[in-house]
C-alpha positions in Angstrom: 0.0 -0.2 0.1 3.0 2.8 1.2 4.2 1.7 -2.2 1.2 2.2 -3.8 0.6 5.9 -2.4 4.3 7.0 -3.1 3.2 5.9 -7.2 0.1 8.4 -7.0 2.6 11.0 -5.2 4.9 10.7 -8.0 2.8 10.8 -10.7 0.6 14.1 -9.2 4.0 15.3 -8.5 5.1 15.3 -12.5 1.8 16.4 -13.8 2.5 19.4 -11.7 6.5 19.7 -12.6 5.3 19.6 -16.4 1.6 21.9 -15.8 4.6 24.5 -14.8 7.0 24.3 -16.9 4.1 24.4 -19.6 3.1 27.7 -18.1 6.7 28.9 -17.3 7.6 28.6 -21.2 4.2 29.6 -21.9 5.2 33.0 -19.8 8.5 33.4 -21.6 7.1 33.3 -25.0 4.7 35.8 -24.3 7.4 38.0 -22.4 9.4 37.9 -25.7 8.8 40.8 -27.4 9.6 41.7 -31.2 9.6 44.7 -33.4 6.6 44.6 -36.2 9.6 44.0 -38.3 10.9 41.0 -36.4 13.3 41.7 -34.1 13.8 40.6 -30.7 13.7 43.1 -27.5 15.1 44.8 -25.9 17.9 45.2 -28.1 21.4 44.6 -26.9 23.9 47.4 -25.8 27.6 48.0 -26.2 29.4 48.3 -23.1 31.0 51.7 -21.7 34.5 50.0 -21.8 34.0 49.6 -25.6 32.6 53.2 -26.4 35.4 54.2 -24.5 37.5 52.4 -26.7 36.2 54.3 -29.9 36.8 57.6 -28.5 40.5 56.9 -27.6 41.2 55.6 -31.4 38.6 59.1 -32.5 36.3 56.7 -33.7 33.6 58.4 -32.4 31.5 58.8 -33.7 31.6 55.4 -35.7 32.2 56.2 -39.3 30.0 54.2 -42.2 30.4 54.1 -45.9 28.1 53.6 -48.4 27.8 54.3 -52.4 25.1 56.0 -53.6 25.1 54.3 -56.9 24.7 51.0 -55.5 21.2 51.0 -54.5 20.8 47.5 -53.1 23.6 48.2 -50.5 22.2 52.3 -49.9 18.3 51.3 -48.5 20.2 48.6 -45.9 22.6 51.6 -44.5 19.6 54.7 -45.0 17.5 52.3 -43.1 19.8 52.0 -39.6 20.2 55.7 -40.3 17.2 56.9 -40.4 15.3 54.4 -37.5 18.8 54.9 -35.0 19.5 51.3 -35.2 23.0 51.3 -34.0 22.2 54.6 -31.4 19.4 51.8 -30.1 22.6 50.0 -29.4 24.2 52.7 -27.6 26.5 53.9 -30.4 27.4 57.1 -32.6 27.6 56.6 -36.2 27.7 59.2 -39.0 27.2 57.8 -42.7 29.7 59.2 -45.0 28.7 58.7 -49.0 31.0 58.0 -51.7 30.5 57.9 -55.8 33.0 54.1 -55.9 33.7 51.7 -54.0 37.2 52.2 -54.7 36.8 55.8 -53.4 35.4 54.4 -50.0 38.3 52.4 -49.9 40.6 55.0 -49.8 38.9 56.4 -46.5 38.8 52.9 -45.1 42.3 52.2 -45.6 43.3 54.8 -43.2 40.5 54.5 -41.0 38.7 57.5 -41.4 35.9 55.6 -42.1 35.8 52.3 -40.0 32.6 50.3 -41.7 31.6 50.4 -45.3 30.2 48.5 -47.9 32.7 47.2 -51.0 32.0 45.2 -54.1 34.6 41.9 -54.6 36.8 43.5 -56.6 37.2 46.6 -54.0 37.0 43.7 -50.7 39.7 41.7 -52.8 42.1 44.9 -53.0 41.9 45.7 -50.0 43.0 42.2 -48.4 45.7 41.9 -51.2 46.9 45.0 -49.2 47.2 43.5 -45.9 44.8 45.8 -44.8 43.0 44.5 -41.5 39.6 44.4 -43.0 36.6 41.9 -41.7 32.9 41.0 -43.9 30.5 40.4 -41.3 27.9 39.8 -43.8 27.2 39.6 -47.6 24.9 41.9 -49.7 22.9 42.4 -52.9 24.3 39.2 -54.1 24.1 38.7 -58.1 23.6 42.4 -58.5 23.2 42.9 -62.4 25.9 44.1 -64.2 25.3 43.9 -68.5 26.6 44.9 -71.6 24.4 47.5 -73.3 24.1 48.8 -76.2 22.2 51.9 -78.3 18.9 49.8 -79.7 20.4 50.7 -83.3 23.5 49.5 -82.0 25.2 46.5 -85.1 26.5 44.5 -81.8 24.0 41.7 -80.8 26.3 39.3 -79.0 29.0 40.2 -77.1 30.5 37.9 -79.7 29.9 40.2 -82.1 32.9 42.5 -80.8 35.4 40.1 -82.4 37.4 42.8 -84.9 35.7 44.8 -84.5 37.5 47.8 -82.6 35.1 48.9 -80.5 35.2 51.0 -77.6 33.0 50.3 -74.1 32.7 52.3 -71.0 33.2 51.0 -67.6 34.6 51.5 -64.0 38.0 50.4 -63.9 39.2 48.5 -60.6 35.3 47.4 -60.3 33.2 44.3 -61.0 31.9 45.1 -63.8 35.7 45.2 -65.6 36.3 41.7 -63.9 32.8 40.4 -65.5 33.7 42.0 -69.4 37.1 41.2 -69.1 36.1 37.7 -68.3 33.3 37.3 -70.7 35.9 38.4 -73.6 38.3 35.7 -72.6 35.3 33.4 -72.8 34.4 34.6 -76.0 37.8 34.5 -77.5 37.7 38.7 -77.4 41.4 40.2 -77.0 41.5 43.4 -75.1 43.0 46.3 -76.6 42.9 44.4 -80.0 39.0 43.5 -80.6 37.7 46.2 -78.2 39.1 49.4 -76.1 38.3 49.6 -72.3 37.7 53.6 -71.5 37.6 54.4 -67.5 34.2 56.1 -66.7 32.1 56.2 -63.8 28.3 55.5 -63.6 26.8 59.1 -64.4 28.7 59.2 -68.1 27.8 55.8 -68.7 24.1 56.6 -68.2 24.6 59.6 -71.2 26.3 56.8 -73.4 28.2 59.6 -74.8 29.0 59.4 -78.8 31.9 57.2 -79.4 30.8 54.5 -77.4 30.1 51.5 -79.0 28.8 50.0 -75.0 28.6 50.4 -71.1 29.1 47.6 -68.3 27.3 49.2 -65.4 25.9 48.0 -62.7 22.6 48.3 -61.1 20.0 50.5 -60.6 22.0 52.1 -63.8 21.4 49.0 -66.0 17.7 49.0 -65.3 17.4 53.0 -65.9 19.1 52.8 -69.3 16.8 49.7 -70.2 14.2 50.7 -68.6 14.4 54.4 -70.8 14.9 56.4 -67.4 17.9 57.8 -68.5 16.7 59.3 -71.4 18.2 56.9 -74.1 16.6 53.7 -76.1 19.5 50.6 -75.2 19.5 47.1 -75.1 21.4 44.5 -73.1 23.5 42.1 -75.4 24.8 40.0 -72.7 24.3 39.4 -68.7 27.0 38.8 -66.2 25.7 36.0 -64.4 27.8 33.0 -66.2 31.0 34.5 -65.6 31.0 35.9 -62.1 28.9 35.1 -58.9 28.7 38.6 -57.8 28.8 39.7 -53.9 28.8 43.2 -52.2 30.7 43.0 -48.5 29.7 44.6 -45.7 32.9 45.2 -43.7 34.5 46.5 -40.5 38.1 47.2 -39.6 39.8 44.0 -37.7 40.9 45.9 -34.8 36.9 46.5 -34.1 36.8 42.3 -34.0 39.8 42.3 -31.6 39.1 45.1 -29.3 35.6 45.6 -29.0 34.0 42.4 -30.6 30.2 43.9 -28.9 30.6 46.8 -30.9 31.0 44.0 -34.3 27.8 42.2 -32.8 25.7 45.6 -32.4 26.1 46.7 -36.1 26.0 43.2 -37.2 21.7 43.2 -35.1 21.8 46.7 -36.7 22.5 45.5 -40.7 20.2 42.1 -40.1 17.4 44.6 -38.3 17.4 47.3 -41.3 17.0 43.9 -43.8 13.5 43.2 -42.1 12.3 46.3 -41.9 13.0 46.9 -45.6 11.2 43.7 -46.3 8.3 44.2 -43.9 8.1 48.2 -45.2 10.1 48.5 -48.7 7.8 51.6 -49.2 9.0 53.3 -45.6 12.4 52.3 -46.8 12.1 53.8 -50.2 11.4 56.9 -48.7 13.9 57.0 -46.1 16.5 57.0 -49.7 14.7 59.5 -51.5 14.8 62.4 -48.3 18.9 61.5 -48.9 20.8 64.6 -51.1 22.7 61.8 -52.6 19.8 59.7 -53.7 16.7 62.4 -54.0 16.8 62.4 -57.8 15.9 58.6 -58.6 12.7 57.4 -59.6 11.0 56.4 -56.7 9.1 53.4 -58.8 12.6 52.2 -59.9 14.2 53.0 -56.2 11.2 50.7 -55.0 12.1 47.9 -57.2 15.4 48.0 -56.6 15.1 48.2 -53.2 12.7 44.7 -53.4 14.7 43.1 -56.1 18.2 43.7 -53.8 16.7 43.2 -50.3 13.5 41.2 -50.1 13.9 38.5 -53.3 15.8 36.4 -51.2 15.5 34.5 -48.2 17.1 37.0 -45.6 19.4 34.4 -44.6 21.4 35.7 -47.7 23.3 37.9 -45.6 25.3 35.3 -43.8 29.1 35.2 -45.3 29.9 31.5 -46.5 33.8 31.8 -46.4 34.7 29.0 -48.1 32.2 29.9 -50.8 33.0 32.8 -51.3 36.7 32.2 -50.8 36.6 29.7 -54.0 34.6 32.7 -56.0 36.6 34.9 -55.1 40.0 33.0 -55.9 38.6 33.1 -59.6 38.2 36.8 -59.8 41.9 37.0 -57.5 43.9 34.8 -60.1 42.6 36.9 -63.1 43.5 40.3 -61.2 47.0 38.8 -60.6 47.4 37.6 -64.3 46.8 41.2 -65.1 48.6 43.2 -62.4 45.9 44.5 -60.7 46.4 42.2 -56.7 50.5 42.0 -56.2 49.3 38.0 -54.3 47.9 35.3 -56.2 45.5 35.0 -53.5 43.7 31.2 -52.5 40.4 30.6 -51.6 41.8 30.1 -48.2 43.3 33.4 -48.2 40.0 35.4 -49.1 37.8 32.9 -46.4 40.1 33.8 -43.5 38.4 37.4 -44.3 35.2 36.7 -43.2 33.9 37.1 -39.6 30.8 34.7 -40.0 30.1 34.2 -36.0 28.7 37.9 -35.9 25.6 37.1 -38.1 25.9 33.5 -37.0 25.0 35.4 -33.5 22.4 37.7 -34.8 20.6 34.7 -36.4 20.5 32.8 -33.0 18.7 35.3 -31.1 15.9 35.4 -34.1 16.0 31.5 -34.0 17.4 31.1 -37.1 19.3 28.4 -38.5 22.5 29.2 -40.4 22.0 27.8 -44.0 24.8 25.6 -44.8 24.6 27.1 -48.6 24.0 30.1 -50.0 20.2 30.6 -51.2 20.5 31.6 -54.8 22.0 27.8 -55.1 19.2 25.5 -56.7 19.4 22.0 -54.9 21.5 19.9 -56.6 23.4 22.6 -58.3 26.3 21.1 -60.4 28.6 24.6 -60.7 32.0 24.7 -59.2 32.9 28.3 -58.0 36.3 28.2 -59.4 35.2 27.3 -62.9 33.2 29.5 -64.7 31.0 30.1 -66.5 28.2 29.0 -64.6 25.1 26.4 -64.7 22.2 28.7 -63.9 21.2 29.7 -60.1 18.7 32.0 -58.7 18.9 35.8 -59.6 17.0 37.7 -57.6 16.3 40.4 -60.4 14.4 37.2 -62.2 12.2 36.1 -59.4 8.6 38.0 -59.6 7.8 36.9 -55.5 9.8 36.4 -52.5 11.4 33.1 -51.8 9.6 31.8 -49.6 10.5 32.5 -45.7 10.6 30.7 -43.3 10.0 27.1 -44.4 10.9 23.9 -42.9 14.2 23.9 -41.4 14.6 27.6 -41.3 14.0 28.5 -37.9 15.1 26.6 -34.4 12.7 28.4 -32.6 9.7 30.8 -32.8 10.1 34.0 -34.7 7.3 36.6 -34.8 7.2 38.9 -38.1 4.9 41.2 -39.3 1.8 40.4 -36.4 2.8 36.4 -37.2 4.2 34.0 -34.9 6.3 31.1 -37.1 7.3 27.6 -35.5 10.1 25.5 -36.0 
């Protein structure tokens, strides 16, 4: 009888314990608050010690650099500024605007800005020059680059440049130049013999001045030319995707990683929160950009489209920087740059991979309950390509999508996450 009584008490206690645990879990779930765009509150704050370190380096306010002519990334930076996402984490920051990534590099190298965005070539140049840089996120992957000719041009494909003596306008030392050089090489076109390259900024390319046979811009200039928003009638005869898997990167100085990692985490959190804000409210993000002096000339509809394409079409986990994959992509680009005396070292995938710092984005994902993806979100299942060997088989291009990739899907979450008033379960 004593044993039976003991068993009943034990079962009762277990039931009470289970009920208590359920209530505790429910209370914890109710206690967790999210912004409408899905960021958990309260936001973590940087330490006073880290702020003092930044001030001792005269990096207060923190200098953040963006490129105005690269609208996909400008949305992230402008939302961070307008929503005060760094300030809400205890940081003071100043947004600095540049024309090109190479110009931003000139400020990043001596430390005049400590945070900034670059395309793949400027980033690789930093690594080559031993500049202490770490990439904490991938931004605007698959940015559209095109070879664009006047609507009445005699050139109908890139192969037509063979023996043509054509003049091509593009920004040298940019991703556009690498794309065209790689496309030319794979199509048997000799630079300096079949075609001549002329260094030209994006603003001048939009004018398509006489004497040029083609220009090679990136978005939004590509879309502006092809849609007639530039006042010119033009057509694309080639796209970049087969020749280069493009990525931009969001970079910090390595000194921040080594001395004030909580500052780097705050930057990463703010960047991801900005991405979620854009996903939830792209129109507001567009309005913010149009209020910037450097961007007020953009067509609002075009800017809204660009904001959606380069921030909302892929799953938001596109931001995670897979070091091995991007290191292998960079090795291909870097080998060409080295052969053409644009880099001083023939760097390998491991050299570039070491310049990424994925641990910060992984921690940001953990706060949201997101699973870190094992492969980039734009690679279809069973993709057979080799990052080191262009031309590449087809992959998912954000500008080709008409609806966003579903998120979250099964396997994307490790805990409950609330976005736009709806709670998703793993």
